[in-house]
Structure formats: structure tokens, C-alpha cells
KOLTITOR-431462 format. One line per 3 residues: for each residue x, y, z of N, C-alpha, C. Coordinates in Angstrom, 1 decimal. Layout:
<rs>
X/Y/Z/X/Y/Z/X/Y/Z ~ ...
</rs>
This chain:
<rs>
-54.2/-99.6/-11.0/-53.8/-100.8/-10.7/-52.8/-101.4/-11.4 ~ -53.3/-101.0/-12.7/-52.5/-101.5/-13.8/-50.8/-101.2/-13.6 ~ -50.3/-100.1/-13.5/-49.2/-99.7/-12.9/-48.7/-100.3/-11.7
-49.4/-100.4/-11.2/-48.8/-101.0/-9.7/-48.3/-102.6/-10.0 ~ -49.3/-103.1/-10.8/-49.0/-104.5/-11.1/-47.7/-104.4/-12.1 ~ -47.6/-103.7/-13.0/-46.6/-103.6/-14.2/-45.0/-103.3/-13.8
-45.0/-102.0/-12.6/-44.1/-101.9/-12.4/-43.8/-102.2/-10.8 ~ -44.6/-102.6/-10.1/-44.2/-102.8/-8.8/-43.8/-101.5/-7.7 ~ -44.6/-100.3/-8.5/-44.5/-99.3/-8.0/-45.9/-98.8/-7.7
-46.4/-98.5/-6.2/-47.6/-97.7/-6.0/-47.7/-96.0/-6.2 ~ -48.9/-95.7/-6.8/-48.5/-93.9/-6.9/-49.7/-93.3/-6.2 ~ -49.9/-92.2/-5.8/-50.8/-91.7/-5.2/-51.0/-91.6/-3.8
-49.7/-92.1/-3.1/-49.6/-92.2/-1.9/-49.5/-91.3/-0.9 ~ -49.4/-90.6/-0.1/-49.2/-89.8/0.5/-47.4/-89.3/0.7 ~ -47.1/-88.4/0.0/-45.2/-88.5/0.1/-44.7/-89.4/-0.9
-44.0/-90.1/-0.8/-43.4/-90.4/-2.1/-43.6/-91.6/-2.6 ~ -43.2/-92.2/-3.7/-43.6/-93.5/-4.3/-43.6/-94.8/-3.3 ~ -44.2/-95.7/-3.2/-43.7/-96.9/-2.4/-43.2/-98.1/-3.7
-42.3/-98.7/-3.1/-41.9/-99.9/-3.8/-43.0/-101.1/-2.9 ~ -43.6/-102.0/-4.0/-44.4/-102.9/-3.6/-43.7/-104.0/-3.9 ~ -43.1/-104.8/-3.2/-42.4/-106.1/-3.5/-43.4/-107.6/-3.7
-43.8/-108.0/-4.6/-44.4/-109.0/-4.7/-44.1/-110.1/-3.7 ~ -44.5/-110.4/-2.7/-44.3/-111.4/-1.4/-44.2/-112.8/-2.4 ~ -45.5/-113.1/-2.9/-45.5/-114.6/-3.4/-45.0/-114.7/-4.6
-44.2/-113.7/-5.5/-44.0/-113.4/-7.1/-42.6/-114.3/-6.9 ~ -42.2/-114.9/-8.3/-41.3/-115.7/-8.3/-40.1/-115.3/-8.4 ~ -39.2/-115.7/-8.6/-37.7/-115.3/-8.9/-37.7/-114.3/-10.2
-38.2/-115.1/-11.0/-38.7/-114.8/-12.4/-39.7/-113.5/-12.4 ~ -40.6/-113.3/-11.8/-41.4/-112.1/-11.7/-40.7/-111.4/-11.4 ~ -40.0/-111.0/-9.8/-39.2/-110.2/-9.6/-37.9/-109.5/-10.3
-37.5/-110.5/-10.9/-36.5/-110.1/-12.0/-36.7/-108.9/-13.1 ~ -37.9/-109.9/-13.5/-38.6/-108.8/-14.5/-39.1/-107.2/-14.2 ~ -39.3/-107.2/-12.9/-40.2/-106.0/-12.3/-38.8/-105.3/-11.6
-37.2/-105.6/-11.6/-36.4/-105.3/-11.2/-36.0/-104.5/-12.6 ~ -36.2/-105.3/-13.8/-35.7/-104.5/-15.1/-36.2/-103.3/-15.7 ~ -37.7/-103.9/-15.3/-38.6/-102.8/-15.7/-38.2/-101.1/-15.1
-38.0/-101.8/-13.9/-37.4/-100.6/-13.2/-36.5/-99.5/-13.1 ~ -35.3/-100.4/-13.9/-33.7/-100.2/-14.5/-34.2/-98.8/-15.1 ~ -34.1/-97.4/-14.5/-33.6/-96.3/-15.2/-34.7/-95.8/-15.4
-36.0/-96.5/-14.7/-37.4/-95.5/-14.9/-37.7/-94.8/-13.8 ~ -38.2/-93.5/-14.4/-38.6/-92.7/-13.4/-40.0/-91.8/-13.6 ~ -40.6/-91.4/-12.9/-42.2/-90.4/-13.4/-42.1/-89.4/-13.0
-42.4/-88.7/-13.7/-42.4/-87.0/-13.9/-42.9/-86.4/-12.7 ~ -42.3/-85.3/-12.1/-42.8/-85.3/-10.9/-44.1/-84.7/-11.0 ~ -44.4/-83.9/-12.3/-45.5/-83.4/-12.4/-46.8/-84.5/-12.2
-46.4/-85.5/-12.8/-47.7/-86.8/-12.8/-47.4/-87.0/-11.6 ~ -46.3/-87.4/-10.7/-46.6/-88.1/-9.3/-47.3/-87.3/-8.7 ~ -47.0/-85.7/-8.7/-47.9/-84.8/-7.9/-49.7/-84.8/-8.3
-49.9/-84.9/-9.5/-51.3/-85.4/-9.6/-51.7/-86.3/-9.0 ~ -50.9/-87.5/-9.1/-51.4/-88.9/-8.6/-52.0/-88.3/-7.2 ~ -50.5/-87.4/-6.3/-50.7/-87.3/-5.0/-51.9/-86.7/-4.8
-52.5/-85.6/-5.6/-53.6/-85.0/-5.4/-55.2/-85.7/-5.4 ~ -54.8/-86.5/-6.3/-56.1/-87.5/-6.6/-56.7/-87.5/-7.4 ~ -56.1/-86.1/-8.7/-56.9/-86.2/-9.9/-55.3/-86.0/-11.2
-56.3/-86.3/-12.0/-54.8/-86.1/-13.1/-55.8/-85.5/-14.3 ~ -54.8/-84.7/-15.0/-55.5/-83.7/-16.2/-55.3/-84.8/-17.4 ~ -56.2/-85.0/-18.1/-56.4/-85.8/-19.3/-56.9/-85.1/-20.9
-56.5/-85.4/-21.6/-57.3/-85.1/-22.7/-58.2/-86.0/-23.7 ~ -59.6/-85.7/-23.9/-60.1/-86.9/-24.2/-60.2/-86.6/-25.9 ~ -59.9/-87.8/-26.5/-59.2/-87.7/-28.1/-60.3/-88.9/-28.9
-61.7/-88.9/-28.2/-62.8/-89.9/-28.8/-63.0/-89.1/-30.1 ~ -63.8/-90.0/-31.2/-64.3/-89.3/-31.8/-65.6/-89.0/-31.5 ~ -66.5/-87.7/-32.3/-68.1/-87.6/-32.2/-68.9/-89.0/-32.6
-69.9/-89.1/-31.7/-70.7/-90.0/-32.3/-70.8/-91.3/-31.3 ~ -69.7/-91.3/-30.9/-69.3/-92.5/-30.1/-69.7/-92.5/-28.9 ~ -71.0/-93.4/-28.5/-72.0/-93.8/-27.8/-71.2/-94.5/-26.8
-71.1/-93.8/-25.3/-71.2/-94.7/-23.9/-69.5/-95.2/-24.1 ~ -68.7/-94.3/-24.8/-67.4/-94.6/-24.7/-66.3/-93.2/-24.7 ~ -65.5/-93.2/-24.2/-64.6/-92.1/-23.9/-63.2/-92.4/-23.8
-62.6/-92.3/-25.3/-60.9/-92.4/-25.2/-60.3/-91.5/-24.9 ~ -59.1/-91.2/-24.3/-58.2/-90.3/-24.0/-56.7/-90.7/-23.4 ~ -55.8/-89.8/-23.3/-54.8/-90.0/-22.6/-54.4/-89.0/-21.3
-53.4/-88.9/-20.4/-52.8/-88.5/-19.8/-52.2/-87.4/-19.8 ~ -52.0/-86.3/-19.7/-51.2/-85.4/-20.2/-49.8/-85.3/-19.4 ~ -48.7/-85.3/-20.0/-47.7/-85.3/-19.4/-46.6/-84.0/-20.1
-45.4/-83.7/-19.6/-44.4/-83.3/-20.1/-45.0/-81.7/-20.6 ~ -44.6/-81.2/-21.9/-44.6/-80.1/-22.1/-46.2/-80.0/-22.3 ~ -46.9/-80.6/-22.6/-48.5/-80.6/-22.6/-49.1/-80.0/-21.5
-48.4/-81.0/-20.5/-48.9/-80.9/-19.3/-48.6/-79.5/-18.4 ~ -47.4/-78.8/-18.5/-46.9/-77.8/-18.3/-47.6/-76.7/-18.7 ~ -47.8/-76.4/-20.1/-48.9/-75.2/-20.7/-50.2/-75.6/-20.3
-50.9/-76.3/-19.6/-52.2/-76.5/-19.0/-52.3/-76.0/-18.1 ~ -51.3/-76.6/-17.2/-51.1/-75.9/-15.5/-51.1/-74.4/-15.5 ~ -49.9/-74.0/-16.1/-49.9/-72.4/-16.2/-51.1/-71.8/-17.0
-51.6/-72.2/-17.5/-53.1/-71.6/-18.1/-54.0/-71.6/-17.2 ~ -54.2/-72.5/-16.6/-55.0/-72.9/-15.0/-54.3/-71.8/-14.3 ~ -53.2/-71.8/-14.2/-52.7/-70.9/-12.6/-52.9/-69.6/-12.9
-52.9/-69.1/-14.6/-53.4/-67.7/-15.0/-54.6/-67.3/-14.5 ~ -55.7/-68.4/-15.0/-56.8/-68.4/-14.9/-57.5/-67.9/-13.5 ~ -57.0/-68.7/-12.8/-57.0/-68.5/-11.1/-56.5/-67.4/-10.4
-55.4/-66.7/-11.0/-54.9/-65.2/-10.5/-55.8/-64.5/-11.3 ~ -56.4/-64.7/-12.1/-56.8/-63.4/-12.5/-58.1/-63.5/-12.3 ~ -59.2/-64.7/-11.7/-60.2/-64.7/-11.0/-60.0/-64.3/-9.6
-59.2/-64.1/-8.9/-58.8/-63.5/-7.4/-58.5/-62.4/-7.9
</rs>
């Protein structure tokens, strides 16, 4: 939801990313969204994860935190590493 309101692009739809133009947005908001999207590209691996409906993430919270889980979504080389690792594990099990 944050990504959709910040960039005006919906992720996770079947197929490609869909541009969501704010119908009731002012001209200033439309210019702001256009400026944010200039040269902006979503990593194909991350977009594929959104299409599957699951994201690989790393939990980075410290021990002893009750009821809270902090973390970040895997991207780039780190994502590639874990995807290869899981593919090897699947091939080994089959």
C-alpha cells in the first residue's frame, strides 16, 4: 500500500506492473508522482516475488524484543544468493 501511494504503481498484479493514476489528485501530486517515477525501475526478481505473493526477507530484530519483528526485503546480490541456495536444496530433495 505504501509503495502504491508513494510511486503510483501497483505491484503484485498478474502480469506487469500497473500504473495507478490518481483521479482526484491535484496537478502538484501528479507532478510529484511523475518525478518519483522518472528513471525508476523495479528489480525483476522483486517484481516476480510480488507476483507470486511472497517476499523473501531477513529478520534483523534483536533478541529480547517482545511482540516486534524488524527486518528488510532481500534485493540484489543477497536475493540471488538465497534463491540459488533454495533451488539447490529443492533439486537435492527431488
